[in-house]
PLY file of the C-alpha trace (Angstrom):
ply
format ascii 1.0
element vertex 656
property float x
property float y
property float z
element edge 655
property int vertex1
property int vertex2
end_header
71.02 45.39 187.32
68.58 43.71 189.72
65.66 41.89 188.02
63.02 43.81 189.93
64.48 47.10 188.88
62.05 49.56 187.19
64.30 50.08 184.24
63.84 46.53 182.97
60.09 47.03 182.61
60.26 50.08 180.38
59.23 49.57 176.76
61.72 50.31 174.07
61.26 53.44 171.96
60.12 51.32 168.99
57.41 49.56 170.97
56.05 52.85 172.16
55.27 53.93 168.63
52.32 51.43 168.46
49.71 51.61 171.20
49.22 48.34 173.04
46.09 46.22 172.41
43.85 46.42 175.39
43.32 43.10 177.16
39.71 41.92 177.80
38.73 40.74 181.14
38.37 36.99 181.49
34.54 36.95 181.48
34.21 39.04 178.31
36.79 36.91 176.50
34.85 33.72 177.10
31.66 35.35 175.81
33.38 36.43 172.57
34.71 32.94 171.85
31.28 31.39 172.45
29.61 33.83 170.05
32.15 33.04 167.35
31.59 29.29 167.64
27.81 29.73 167.50
28.10 31.84 164.31
30.21 29.17 162.61
27.76 26.43 163.53
24.75 28.35 162.24
26.59 29.11 158.98
27.38 25.43 158.43
23.80 24.45 159.15
22.38 26.96 156.66
24.89 25.92 154.01
23.81 22.31 154.43
20.23 23.17 153.44
20.98 25.51 150.55
23.90 23.62 148.97
23.01 21.41 145.88
23.06 17.65 146.13
25.96 15.67 144.72
23.82 14.62 141.70
22.96 18.21 140.91
26.61 19.11 141.10
27.51 16.46 138.52
24.68 17.61 136.25
25.98 21.14 136.27
29.43 19.85 135.52
28.12 17.76 132.59
26.21 20.76 131.24
29.35 22.82 131.30
31.20 20.00 129.59
28.48 19.75 126.87
28.68 23.46 126.20
32.44 23.20 125.95
32.14 20.32 123.50
29.65 22.29 121.37
31.98 25.26 121.33
34.82 22.97 120.33
32.74 21.38 117.54
31.63 24.73 116.21
35.23 25.83 116.09
36.06 23.16 113.48
35.67 24.29 109.87
35.62 21.90 106.92
35.15 21.93 103.12
31.88 20.69 101.69
33.71 19.14 98.73
36.78 17.88 100.61
35.71 16.89 104.14
39.23 15.71 105.01
40.13 19.40 105.28
39.44 20.48 108.89
40.69 23.74 110.38
40.18 25.58 113.66
39.14 28.82 112.00
37.18 29.91 108.90
38.89 30.44 105.55
39.17 28.85 102.10
39.80 25.25 101.18
43.45 24.87 100.16
42.41 22.43 97.41
39.49 24.09 95.63
39.22 27.53 97.20
35.64 27.12 98.48
34.66 28.88 101.70
34.92 26.54 104.68
31.77 25.78 106.68
31.32 24.93 110.39
31.33 21.22 111.10
27.76 20.15 111.80
27.26 18.37 115.14
25.21 15.37 114.09
25.77 13.01 116.99
22.06 12.26 117.17
21.79 11.09 113.57
23.39 7.74 114.19
20.02 6.30 115.12
18.35 7.53 111.91
18.39 6.03 108.40
21.66 5.39 106.55
21.13 8.41 104.28
19.58 10.69 106.89
21.17 13.72 108.52
19.70 15.47 111.57
20.96 18.91 112.56
19.94 21.59 114.99
18.07 24.67 113.83
21.14 26.82 114.51
23.31 24.46 112.46
20.80 24.68 109.60
21.02 28.46 109.67
24.83 28.36 109.76
24.88 25.95 106.80
22.47 28.24 104.91
20.19 25.34 103.97
17.38 26.36 101.63
14.65 24.16 100.17
12.24 24.30 97.22
9.01 22.38 96.70
8.95 19.79 93.91
6.33 20.95 91.44
4.39 19.30 88.63
4.10 21.42 85.50
4.81 21.50 81.78
8.22 23.18 81.58
9.01 25.28 78.57
12.56 25.09 77.33
14.29 26.30 74.21
16.84 24.71 71.90
19.26 26.84 69.95
20.80 25.46 66.80
22.83 26.84 63.93
22.83 25.97 60.25
22.38 27.36 56.78
19.74 27.68 54.12
19.81 25.52 51.01
17.77 24.75 47.91
14.67 22.62 48.31
15.79 19.49 46.49
12.22 18.68 45.50
12.06 21.99 43.61
15.26 21.62 41.58
14.91 20.38 38.02
17.27 19.72 35.16
16.48 20.63 31.54
18.19 18.10 29.31
18.33 17.56 25.55
15.35 15.44 24.42
16.83 15.17 20.90
20.21 15.89 19.32
20.67 19.60 18.58
23.17 22.39 17.93
23.08 25.50 20.15
23.03 28.45 17.78
22.16 31.16 20.30
21.90 31.24 24.11
19.44 33.62 25.72
20.30 32.36 29.23
24.07 32.67 29.11
25.01 32.92 32.81
24.00 31.27 36.08
21.82 33.10 38.59
19.37 34.56 36.07
15.69 34.17 36.91
13.39 32.61 34.32
9.64 32.14 34.21
7.78 29.16 32.72
7.61 29.45 28.93
10.52 31.88 28.51
13.12 31.11 25.84
16.41 29.51 26.80
18.19 29.05 23.44
17.78 28.96 19.68
18.69 25.56 18.26
18.97 23.59 15.03
18.01 19.91 14.99
17.46 17.63 11.94
15.42 15.26 14.14
13.14 18.10 15.24
12.76 19.24 11.62
11.64 15.72 10.63
9.17 15.54 13.53
7.59 18.84 12.44
7.08 17.50 8.90
5.46 14.34 10.28
3.03 16.50 12.26
2.09 18.61 9.23
1.62 15.60 6.95
-0.53 13.62 9.39
-2.61 16.67 10.22
-3.22 17.37 6.50
-4.50 13.83 6.00
-6.74 13.66 9.07
-6.47 16.30 11.82
-8.25 14.05 14.32
-6.72 10.77 13.21
-4.51 8.57 15.40
-1.36 9.36 13.38
-1.84 13.09 13.90
-2.31 12.51 17.64
0.87 10.41 17.82
2.90 13.07 15.97
1.60 15.77 18.31
2.33 13.68 21.42
5.90 13.09 20.23
6.61 16.83 20.13
4.99 17.31 23.53
7.29 14.70 25.03
10.22 16.63 23.57
9.19 19.55 25.84
7.57 21.61 23.11
4.72 23.61 24.55
1.18 23.48 23.19
1.35 26.97 21.74
4.57 26.07 19.91
2.91 23.02 18.34
-0.14 25.10 17.35
2.16 27.72 15.78
3.73 25.05 13.57
0.28 23.99 12.34
-0.77 27.60 11.68
2.39 28.32 9.69
1.92 25.14 7.69
5.65 24.54 7.32
8.53 23.21 9.40
11.29 25.49 10.58
14.93 24.62 11.06
15.54 27.52 13.46
13.68 26.54 16.58
13.36 28.31 19.97
13.85 26.13 23.07
11.74 27.25 26.04
11.76 26.32 29.74
8.85 24.28 31.09
9.48 25.51 34.65
10.38 28.76 36.40
13.09 29.59 38.90
16.73 30.53 39.10
19.32 29.00 36.77
21.86 27.46 39.15
23.85 25.53 36.55
24.59 26.04 32.82
26.34 23.23 30.98
26.30 24.53 27.39
27.80 27.33 25.31
26.84 28.75 21.96
27.98 26.44 19.18
27.88 23.27 21.29
26.31 20.17 19.80
24.40 18.18 22.41
23.23 14.61 22.34
20.02 13.17 23.66
20.04 13.09 27.46
22.80 15.63 28.05
21.87 18.22 30.75
21.58 21.78 29.51
20.46 23.78 32.56
19.51 23.24 36.20
16.76 25.47 37.56
15.69 25.84 41.19
12.43 27.26 42.52
13.31 29.57 45.47
9.70 29.95 46.64
10.48 27.36 49.31
13.85 26.56 50.86
15.38 24.05 53.23
17.10 25.05 56.45
19.68 22.51 57.62
20.29 22.77 61.38
22.67 20.80 63.61
21.24 19.46 66.89
23.23 17.80 69.66
22.26 14.20 70.25
21.33 15.05 73.85
18.57 17.33 72.48
16.90 14.73 70.29
14.25 13.95 72.93
12.99 17.53 72.56
12.66 17.51 68.77
9.71 16.24 66.75
8.56 16.18 63.15
6.22 19.11 62.55
7.60 21.41 65.27
7.69 25.11 64.50
11.17 26.66 64.24
12.02 30.34 64.50
15.25 31.56 62.95
17.12 34.74 62.12
19.65 35.65 59.43
22.26 38.39 59.40
20.90 39.84 56.15
17.64 40.92 57.81
18.44 41.99 61.38
15.52 42.26 63.75
13.29 39.96 61.68
12.27 36.44 62.58
11.35 33.79 60.00
9.54 30.52 60.65
9.40 27.01 59.27
8.52 23.47 60.33
10.73 20.46 60.95
10.24 18.07 58.04
13.08 15.60 58.62
15.35 14.41 61.46
18.31 12.38 60.23
18.33 8.72 61.31
22.05 8.75 62.16
24.48 10.78 64.28
27.55 12.42 62.78
30.40 10.63 64.57
32.75 13.60 64.15
30.55 16.35 65.54
28.13 14.26 67.65
25.22 16.12 66.05
22.10 15.17 64.11
20.92 17.01 61.03
17.47 18.58 61.29
15.76 19.85 58.11
13.21 22.62 58.20
10.81 23.53 55.36
10.85 27.31 54.98
8.39 29.35 52.88
10.09 32.14 50.92
7.36 33.96 49.00
9.27 37.24 48.63
12.60 35.55 47.78
14.45 37.52 50.48
16.07 34.40 51.86
18.98 33.06 49.83
20.53 29.59 49.78
23.80 29.59 51.67
22.72 32.13 54.30
23.85 31.36 57.85
20.89 31.02 60.24
20.36 30.71 63.99
17.39 28.54 64.85
15.26 28.43 68.00
12.76 25.73 68.96
10.44 26.35 71.91
9.36 23.12 73.56
6.90 22.21 76.29
7.82 18.84 77.75
5.54 16.16 79.15
6.18 12.78 80.77
7.96 9.97 78.93
9.82 12.41 76.65
6.64 13.50 74.91
5.97 17.03 73.67
3.02 18.96 75.08
1.24 20.63 72.14
-2.38 21.55 72.94
-2.65 23.40 69.62
-2.41 20.02 67.84
-5.29 18.41 69.72
-7.30 16.38 67.21
-5.15 17.54 64.28
-3.89 15.54 61.30
-0.51 16.24 59.66
0.98 15.49 56.25
3.70 12.82 56.66
5.96 14.45 54.06
4.84 18.08 54.29
4.38 19.19 57.94
2.94 22.53 56.89
-0.23 20.66 55.87
-2.34 20.45 59.06
-6.06 19.61 58.98
-8.85 19.07 61.47
-9.91 15.71 60.01
-8.40 12.75 58.13
-7.67 13.25 54.46
-4.89 13.52 51.91
-1.92 15.87 51.74
-2.54 18.76 49.37
1.04 18.53 48.05
1.80 14.84 47.60
-1.58 13.16 48.10
-0.42 10.89 50.93
-2.82 10.08 53.76
-2.58 12.42 56.75
-1.52 10.97 60.12
-2.77 11.85 63.65
-0.50 14.26 65.55
-0.55 11.93 68.56
1.43 9.31 66.60
4.31 11.75 66.10
5.26 12.06 69.79
2.86 14.81 70.85
0.46 14.80 73.75
-2.45 17.14 74.42
-3.48 15.89 77.87
-3.06 18.41 80.67
-2.78 17.50 84.35
-1.78 13.84 84.34
1.01 14.27 81.80
2.83 17.10 83.63
6.30 15.97 84.79
8.04 16.69 88.12
10.52 19.59 88.07
13.40 20.45 90.42
15.92 23.31 90.15
19.40 22.57 88.82
21.03 23.43 92.16
19.10 20.62 93.87
20.81 17.87 91.87
24.28 16.54 92.70
25.57 14.67 89.66
28.51 12.30 89.40
28.00 11.28 85.78
25.99 8.06 86.05
24.23 8.94 89.31
22.15 11.86 90.51
21.41 12.59 94.18
19.01 15.06 95.82
18.46 15.76 99.52
14.85 15.84 100.69
13.63 17.58 103.84
11.66 15.18 106.04
8.54 16.80 107.49
7.13 16.09 110.94
10.46 15.91 112.79
11.54 17.88 115.87
14.82 18.94 114.26
15.67 19.67 110.62
16.14 16.26 109.00
17.32 15.57 105.47
17.39 12.34 103.48
19.51 11.61 100.43
17.85 9.97 97.45
19.08 8.76 94.12
16.81 9.98 91.33
16.52 9.27 87.63
16.86 12.46 85.60
14.82 13.21 82.54
15.53 16.02 80.11
17.38 19.15 81.22
15.36 22.36 80.97
16.28 26.03 81.24
15.75 26.24 85.02
16.27 22.67 86.18
15.65 19.00 85.43
12.69 16.73 84.84
12.63 13.92 87.41
11.69 10.59 85.85
11.55 8.75 89.19
12.60 9.11 92.83
10.51 12.08 94.00
6.88 13.05 94.54
5.10 16.33 93.96
5.03 18.50 97.09
8.25 17.18 98.63
10.90 19.74 99.55
14.40 19.36 98.11
17.54 21.19 99.22
18.55 23.81 96.67
21.28 25.54 98.70
23.65 23.70 101.02
23.31 20.23 99.49
27.10 19.86 99.30
27.35 20.69 103.00
24.87 17.98 103.91
26.69 15.53 101.64
30.06 16.30 103.23
28.60 15.77 106.71
27.36 12.33 105.65
30.82 11.54 104.30
32.40 12.46 107.63
29.91 10.14 109.38
30.82 7.34 106.93
27.21 7.28 105.67
26.19 6.82 102.02
26.63 10.06 100.09
27.02 11.35 96.54
30.74 10.57 96.34
30.52 7.41 98.43
27.26 5.60 97.64
28.17 2.54 99.74
29.18 4.47 102.88
31.04 2.97 105.81
34.52 3.66 104.47
36.73 6.07 102.58
35.38 7.91 99.59
35.89 5.88 96.38
39.04 6.90 94.63
40.74 8.27 97.77
44.21 6.92 98.19
46.37 8.67 100.74
44.28 11.79 100.49
43.94 11.52 96.72
41.09 12.77 94.61
37.68 11.11 94.43
37.04 9.66 91.02
34.06 10.98 89.09
31.86 8.32 87.57
30.88 9.09 83.99
29.02 7.32 81.24
31.23 7.43 78.20
30.70 7.48 74.48
32.87 8.18 71.49
33.63 11.74 70.55
33.99 13.17 67.06
37.42 11.56 66.68
36.37 8.14 67.88
37.89 8.82 71.32
36.18 8.23 74.63
34.59 11.22 76.29
32.14 11.99 79.11
28.65 11.96 77.68
27.20 14.00 80.55
29.80 16.78 80.34
28.24 19.62 78.36
29.40 23.22 78.50
27.17 26.18 77.79
28.30 28.70 75.18
28.78 31.53 77.69
30.74 29.27 80.05
32.98 28.11 77.21
33.70 31.71 76.26
34.66 32.55 79.85
36.90 29.56 80.55
38.70 29.28 77.20
41.61 31.64 78.19
42.20 29.69 81.42
41.96 26.45 79.40
44.82 27.65 77.23
46.83 28.33 80.42
46.07 24.79 81.58
47.12 23.30 78.25
50.36 25.26 78.31
51.13 24.24 81.90
50.53 20.55 81.15
52.79 20.71 78.11
55.54 22.15 80.36
54.96 19.56 83.15
54.15 22.39 85.58
51.77 20.92 88.19
51.42 24.13 90.25
50.60 26.27 87.21
48.13 23.65 85.98
46.21 23.68 89.27
46.20 27.48 89.25
44.61 27.39 85.80
42.00 24.87 87.02
41.10 27.23 89.89
40.70 30.06 87.38
38.29 27.89 85.38
36.35 27.11 88.56
35.84 30.82 89.22
33.59 30.86 86.15
31.89 27.48 86.65
31.18 27.54 90.40
31.22 24.32 92.40
28.03 22.52 91.37
27.56 20.43 88.25
29.35 17.89 86.07
32.09 20.30 84.97
32.92 21.50 88.53
33.01 17.85 89.62
35.62 17.22 86.95
37.62 20.28 88.07
37.52 19.12 91.70
38.90 15.79 90.55
41.78 17.57 88.84
42.54 19.69 91.91
42.69 16.61 94.13
45.30 14.95 91.92
48.76 14.40 93.34
50.55 14.39 90.00
50.16 15.51 86.39
48.71 12.20 85.22
45.60 12.82 87.33
45.03 16.09 85.48
45.73 14.73 82.01
43.69 11.55 81.79
40.82 11.45 81.51
39.97 14.87 82.94
41.80 17.18 80.50
40.69 15.06 77.55
37.04 15.24 78.66
37.29 19.01 79.17
38.87 19.40 75.72
36.18 17.31 74.02
33.39 19.34 75.60
34.98 22.64 74.53
35.58 21.34 71.00
31.90 20.43 70.66
30.79 23.93 71.71
33.27 25.74 69.47
32.43 23.61 66.44
28.73 24.39 66.90
29.21 28.17 67.06
32.74 29.11 65.96
31.79 32.71 65.26
31.19 33.25 69.00
34.89 32.82 69.86
37.57 35.41 69.13
41.02 34.71 67.69
42.40 31.48 66.29
41.22 28.12 67.61
43.10 25.07 66.34
42.22 21.45 67.15
45.17 19.08 67.47
45.39 15.39 68.26
47.94 13.03 69.79
47.53 9.48 68.45
49.42 7.92 71.39
47.33 9.47 74.17
44.34 7.73 75.75
46.02 4.32 75.59
46.89 4.71 71.90
43.28 5.58 71.04
44.12 9.22 70.50
43.07 12.41 72.28
42.40 15.98 71.13
43.10 19.41 72.57
42.89 23.09 71.59
45.55 25.72 70.97
45.68 29.17 69.41
48.59 28.18 67.14
49.41 25.20 64.95
52.75 24.56 66.67
52.37 21.32 68.64
52.73 21.60 72.43
51.57 18.19 73.66
49.71 18.44 77.01
49.30 14.67 77.45
53.01 13.77 77.57
54.73 17.12 78.20
58.51 17.17 77.77
58.59 13.44 77.09
56.84 13.92 73.72
56.50 17.68 73.49
56.09 17.82 69.68
54.06 14.64 69.25
50.78 15.37 67.50
49.27 16.96 64.43
46.77 19.61 63.46
43.32 18.17 62.70
41.47 21.32 61.72
41.24 25.04 62.30
37.98 25.66 64.11
38.22 29.45 64.06
0 1
1 2
2 3
3 4
4 5
5 6
6 7
7 8
8 9
9 10
10 11
11 12
12 13
13 14
14 15
15 16
16 17
17 18
18 19
19 20
20 21
21 22
22 23
23 24
24 25
25 26
26 27
27 28
28 29
29 30
30 31
31 32
32 33
33 34
34 35
35 36
36 37
37 38
38 39
39 40
40 41
41 42
42 43
43 44
44 45
45 46
46 47
47 48
48 49
49 50
50 51
51 52
52 53
53 54
54 55
55 56
56 57
57 58
58 59
59 60
60 61
61 62
62 63
63 64
64 65
65 66
66 67
67 68
68 69
69 70
70 71
71 72
72 73
73 74
74 75
75 76
76 77
77 78
78 79
79 80
80 81
81 82
82 83
83 84
84 85
85 86
86 87
87 88
88 89
89 90
90 91
91 92
92 93
93 94
94 95
95 96
96 97
97 98
98 99
99 100
100 101
101 102
102 103
103 104
104 105
105 106
106 107
107 108
108 109
109 110
110 111
111 112
112 113
113 114
114 115
115 116
116 117
117 118
118 119
119 120
120 121
121 122
122 123
123 124
124 125
125 126
126 127
127 128
128 129
129 130
130 131
131 132
132 133
133 134
134 135
135 136
136 137
137 138
138 139
139 140
140 141
141 142
142 143
143 144
144 145
145 146
146 147
147 148
148 149
149 150
150 151
151 152
152 153
153 154
154 155
155 156
156 157
157 158
158 159
159 160
160 161
161 162
162 163
163 164
164 165
165 166
166 167
167 168
168 169
169 170
170 171
171 172
172 173
173 174
174 175
175 176
176 177
177 178
178 179
179 180
180 181
181 182
182 183
183 184
184 185
185 186
186 187
187 188
188 189
189 190
190 191
191 192
192 193
193 194
194 195
195 196
196 197
197 198
198 199
199 200
200 201
201 202
202 203
203 204
204 205
205 206
206 207
207 208
208 209
209 210
210 211
211 212
212 213
213 214
214 215
215 216
216 217
217 218
218 219
219 220
220 221
221 222
222 223
223 224
224 225
225 226
226 227
227 228
228 229
229 230
230 231
231 232
232 233
233 234
234 235
235 236
236 237
237 238
238 239
239 240
240 241
241 242
242 243
243 244
244 245
245 246
246 247
247 248
248 249
249 250
250 251
251 252
252 253
253 254
254 255
255 256
256 257
257 258
258 259
259 260
260 261
261 262
262 263
263 264
264 265
265 266
266 267
267 268
268 269
269 270
270 271
271 272
272 273
273 274
274 275
275 276
276 277
277 278
278 279
279 280
280 281
281 282
282 283
283 284
284 285
285 286
286 287
287 288
288 289
289 290
290 291
291 292
292 293
293 294
294 295
295 296
296 297
297 298
298 299
299 300
300 301
301 302
302 303
303 304
304 305
305 306
306 307
307 308
308 309
309 310
310 311
311 312
312 313
313 314
314 315
315 316
316 317
317 318
318 319
319 320
320 321
321 322
322 323
323 324
324 325
325 326
326 327
327 328
328 329
329 330
330 331
331 332
332 333
333 334
334 335
335 336
336 337
337 338
338 339
339 340
340 341
341 342
342 343
343 344
344 345
345 346
346 347
347 348
348 349
349 350
350 351
351 352
352 353
353 354
354 355
355 356
356 357
357 358
358 359
359 360
360 361
361 362
362 363
363 364
364 365
365 366
366 367
367 368
368 369
369 370
370 371
371 372
372 373
373 374
374 375
375 376
376 377
377 378
378 379
379 380
380 381
381 382
382 383
383 384
384 385
385 386
386 387
387 388
388 389
389 390
390 391
391 392
392 393
393 394
394 395
395 396
396 397
397 398
398 399
399 400
400 401
401 402
402 403
403 404
404 405
405 406
406 407
407 408
408 409
409 410
410 411
411 412
412 413
413 414
414 415
415 416
416 417
417 418
418 419
419 420
420 421
421 422
422 423
423 424
424 425
425 426
426 427
427 428
428 429
429 430
430 431
431 432
432 433
433 434
434 435
435 436
436 437
437 438
438 439
439 440
440 441
441 442
442 443
443 444
444 445
445 446
446 447
447 448
448 449
449 450
450 451
451 452
452 453
453 454
454 455
455 456
456 457
457 458
458 459
459 460
460 461
461 462
462 463
463 464
464 465
465 466
466 467
467 468
468 469
469 470
470 471
471 472
472 473
473 474
474 475
475 476
476 477
477 478
478 479
479 480
480 481
481 482
482 483
483 484
484 485
485 486
486 487
487 488
488 489
489 490
490 491
491 492
492 493
493 494
494 495
495 496
496 497
497 498
498 499
499 500
500 501
501 502
502 503
503 504
504 505
505 506
506 507
507 508
508 509
509 510
510 511
511 512
512 513
513 514
514 515
515 516
516 517
517 518
518 519
519 520
520 521
521 522
522 523
523 524
524 525
525 526
526 527
527 528
528 529
529 530
530 531
531 532
532 533
533 534
534 535
535 536
536 537
537 538
538 539
539 540
540 541
541 542
542 543
543 544
544 545
545 546
546 547
547 548
548 549
549 550
550 551
551 552
552 553
553 554
554 555
555 556
556 557
557 558
558 559
559 560
560 561
561 562
562 563
563 564
564 565
565 566
566 567
567 568
568 569
569 570
570 571
571 572
572 573
573 574
574 575
575 576
576 577
577 578
578 579
579 580
580 581
581 582
582 583
583 584
584 585
585 586
586 587
587 588
588 589
589 590
590 591
591 592
592 593
593 594
594 595
595 596
596 597
597 598
598 599
599 600
600 601
601 602
602 603
603 604
604 605
605 606
606 607
607 608
608 609
609 610
610 611
611 612
612 613
613 614
614 615
615 616
616 617
617 618
618 619
619 620
620 621
621 622
622 623
623 624
624 625
625 626
626 627
627 628
628 629
629 630
630 631
631 632
632 633
633 634
634 635
635 636
636 637
637 638
638 639
639 640
640 641
641 642
642 643
643 644
644 645
645 646
646 647
647 648
648 649
649 650
650 651
651 652
652 653
653 654
654 655
């Protein structure tokens, strides 16, 4: 077909389906292109003025990076007791079961003191940090002791034979009978007494006021004959061979050494009589409580025989030595018993209320200017003088460890939760005032006596300072992570003492001998209620150790920790056990120290614990020095050696 044919210019049917784009004339096309270029130029020019500088761009990038880093830091969760545990989400510590806390961003604290931690306000809220002001006051605490009533030894007398005699008839023929002064004890026959009566009658007939008559009368008086008996002999005018023996004192007959028909020689004891108008109460005090006890203190006590009633007495004696088996000191209380309702042998529960002052002195304003009898504390007078009982000179109350001054003698007090204890050291965290961000400083303090709601601070703090009472462990763990000095690592700058390949931190502890002569932690004391709660789990721990079952032993330790919490000497010991990699870390010295503390509590109040409690000992444990433990049965299951020496040991005593 020719090229200029019309048919070649026809569009195909497909092309006809879309209308053709109209073509602009040449002049309009040029105008459109120019407008487009102008728009692009203006847009670039405006963007140049409104776009940020290169420095501002970097700053925005750094800000985004900082926010990302903060989000990353806040996503790390750690354990306040075991800072090596770090997880990306909240939960519980796999070692001790404590709730994990967010890792505190403390990058700015590097320029502060070695024991100082700076955190943001939001971090403080997340860590639940709470503080309490250190106050100066006279704290009142109470000591609870147990013991039993006994005879007053100064009111017990023996009636012995002053001359040879035969007992023809006994009027007091059993122990426990009450006698009054002058009442008859027995009817006797004595040739020596018959002769002495004749001497009295003869000398009196010669000269009633002569020296021989006086000597004869004095002889009978020294033989315990009463004045009316001697006068009766003179009135009758003849000696009698059937004589009535009477008691010179009154009380209860607590011992009878003769029977009817016995012939006694001079000096042989016949009866022992006790006056129950006053009794002694023997109480047992732990040696750690001695600083709170003083001669002359008032003691309240109760007995089961008279429920709901409270009796009182005063401390008259504190033993000069400590019982090495029970680690207790005997305290004797003088108790008035005018109505004879209290009986020797009764079990008693004593309570001493104490107000403490500085330097382990007792605050007693009621004794201001008072004088006390040195042997009889119930004798208290307003001026110097002599004791009404024994005649000894009274002594000033101030010389017995009391103080009556008010403001200057008040000690510093902090709550128990503020103190982190490792045995020989105590650390508190103090909030530093006047800083832009919450700042806390760790301080080592010297603890005084423990009170019901806290501790007395001997040195290291000032009144008015604020100490951390909640969250102290979290602050301490943050310092550990920063390699700064902390409770568990006082030197700082390295791994926590005692850590070896992730091992447990060792707990420092001052040691002393326990009731068996073994070494134990002096600072580890367990309250009665705590001991009652943890004793079943302790038995589980003892059983697991005897079977060499590490997993079961740690489970038992966690059960104990549910009752003790995570703060204090006992929880520190439990954390040490949980961090152990093998059974030896649980057995020595931790299990031994736990056992000794429980034994001390149970021995002090055995009636407070149900079921059987048996104390056993292994002489080869504790480097052949011996170690004790508790079981409910007498069959030996040795927790210190397990299967190696499963039956090694012996029963020492049954505590309950």
